[in-house]
Phi, psi and omega in degrees: 000146179281117180265152181304315183299323175297315181297316181296321180285339183269325187264123185307307186294352180246023195292310187199172175090170182300325182296324178300315182293322178302310184298316180297320178295320177297314180298318180295319178298317176300317181298316181295317178299312182293318181293334181280342179228069185297329182293335181283351181282328186272137174253314180223163178256146175238135178248123177299129180303333178275352176081019183266339177205154180230136188227159170255122182266125184296156174300143178084357179251158179222164181277119184266327176209155183213119177219164175300130179070011175199155179203162175226132175244152183217152166244189177298329185237350187229165175212157175220124172262136181239131181221133175264126182246116181277146172054048173229153174272159187297316184294324178294317178295315181298316182298317180298318182293319180292327176296322179289324177298316180296333177284332187255346181249155175234165179051046181284138174219127183290130178269316178159177176263153176209159181283158176217152181226127177247107190067243180246011186251130180295137179231200184229150177212147176227144183238132177235152168252152181171195178252123183283185184293350177259003180079023182255130177292123185208176172254144172237129177242125177245126186225148179209148176201156175303140182206111184063232177270002180221216180229138173259128186244137174232135177237115183242138174252125185227143171291140182296329186290335178239034184300314184297319178294313180293325181298322178297317183295312186288328173292330176296320179299314181296314185290335179262004176299143182220144175275354180237153178300143179294155176302140178292125181289158176291167181296323178298316182294323179294317178300313182297317181290325179295317181294318179296317178299319180292321177297319178297318180294322179301315180296321177301313181299317179295314181295333179282355178086015185280328178232151180281172187297321186292327175288321178298313183296319181293315180292320178297318177297321179296316180290324176294320178296318176298320183289321180294324184268355179073022181260006178296144180295149179272119182297334179292336181278355180289141178294138175290329179274118182292143175274121184265154181215136175282133169243087191301321183296330175273344184069036183230159168242123188243161173213160179290155177290129180272167178301318180297318182293334181298337182288336185231351176272163184257027178211146178270330181228156177146185179240119182271129176282107179278326175210158184216142177282117184296343178255006183280175182295323182295313179300321181289334179275358178104004178287153181223158173300137180093347177297148174249112180284123183258326183194155170238116193049239179268002183268118181288133177254105180267335181202186186289331176293321178298316183297315179298319179297317182290320183294325181292333183284347184264163186238160177308133179096340178298140172249124184235163174254118175263115181263135188209164169256132170240107192062234176263005183262133171266135183212170179236133173241133174275133183228129173256126179295130185292148182282339180208149177296155177295000000 
């Protein structure tokens, strides 16, 4: 088991002194708070495309990659890769993962062993400190446990300064992992989760500088009013087939983000470019198929109707900043409204 004394002796920022005790107390307080409210840790559910595992993704984390039998989730400073290994024993899977870590990390030093739980089954975990493949001093935690007919493996990269806080979140992911789909939530639970997710995304968009404070405050008040009155839309009622719309001036056909797309896109709201005219104004400005348009100047784009309304308000010759996601990268493209149609 990983003892506090071992952790303090191995990790530089926590070595000694009053500051070390303050940091440790803060981490312990966070852990107690989070452990006392497990339901508050999860924002979204993730389903393995192969159907071998189902996870709860913590708030503030996003899906970075998705493949059958594997996935990766990330926050601003940490990451966790999850992989299902069929027909392997736990020790073999753990040894193979540690061998991969030794190939990609330098200056490795073992911090200690600690328990792990996958679903309701006990597993094993080991923690090392070292330099990751980007040359950043971090901790790496490798854990594995029996899961269904195989083994579930997690490899996590964590900053030393917030190890206690991040560890609680990632252990929650492991402990709530399931080999069967979760029970379908009620409509009220779906509405509540959707409202909370949209508020979190709104805050992320505001903090990223995409929208000004007055727009953020107005939309946040609207979302809170919907949540309090129970009038927030039920996401399960959304059609799975997206409604498409031509935005002629951009030369694109866009659709709203579907429930299925939310599993792999890096936005909950926006207008997805489903197709684009390669010779159109949008393509010449740098837009691509698959881009998710988030805002035009200070106008937030939550869906295709927002995009159409914003475009209609502009005039020939106007120059705007189109903010978008391309994969996991957020970028800005400058666009000049044409003075005359092609």
